[in-house]
N, C-alpha and C positions, 0 to 999 in steps of 0.2 A: 635782231640782228644776231642771236646767239648762234655760235658756230661759223659766222661769216667775219672775215678780216677785211679792213679797208685801209689804204693807205692815201693819206691825203697831203700833198706836197704843195707848199706854198712858195711861189716864185715872184721874182721882182727886183727893182733897182735898189741899190744899197741905200739904207736909211729910210726906207718907205714903210717901216712897220711890220715886215714879215714875221719875225720872231714875236712881236708882241701879239700879232694876230693869231699865230699858231699857239703860243701859250694860252691864250684866252679861250680859243677853242678846245683847248685840251681841259682847261677848267671847266667849261660849260658841259662838255661831254661827260667828264667825271660827276658834275653835279646831277646831271640826268641818269646816273648809274650805269653809264655806258664805259666800259674798260678803255682806256685811252693812255696813250705814251706820247711824251714831247720828246724829240731828239733834234737838237741844234745841229746845223750843217757841221760835219766833221766829227761829231760826237762818237765816242766807241760805241759799237753796237748798233749803229744806224741801219735801218732794215734796206735802205737803198743808197749804201754808201758809194759816192762817186770817186773815191780816192784812186781807183785803178786807172783813170784816165791818163795819169802822169807817169805810168810805168813803161819803160822801153828796155829792150833787149842790149846788152852791151854794145853790139854792133850798130843797132838802130840809134842808139844815143850818140855814138862817134860820128855817123852820117849826119845826125840832126846838127851837130856843132860845126860840121864842114860846111854843110848848106846854109845855116843860119849863125854866123858868127857873132852877131849881136846877143845871142843865146848863151855866151860864155858866161855872162853873169849867173845863169842857172847851173853852171857846172857842177855845183855842190850837190850831191845826191847821198840817198841811203839804198842800201841793197837788201832785197828781200826775194829769197827763192831764186837767184840768178836775174832778177829783174833790177832796174835801177829806178828810184823815184826822184823826179826832180825837186830841188828845193830853191825857191825864189827867194833870196836874201832880202828883197825889198818888201815882199808880202808876210815874211815870217813863216811861210808855209815849208 
């Protein structure tokens, strides 16, 4: 596998052992002499970060709140380069 890169994503329901499986796979690959990195979801430097899915332009964000008033609990957000990132106080994100 020299010179080739692979990304293995582990998906599943909460509490089903995704992180445990991914960490054990990382350990196994390392023991086999294969360079491996484990990134937990949301970790800085994650090569396939999905954090951008929660970004809206200011006008889009205002429209979202008008169309879905129940989203007002998500009305706290951070700004990044003119984009707004939703923060859900219930999830801690």
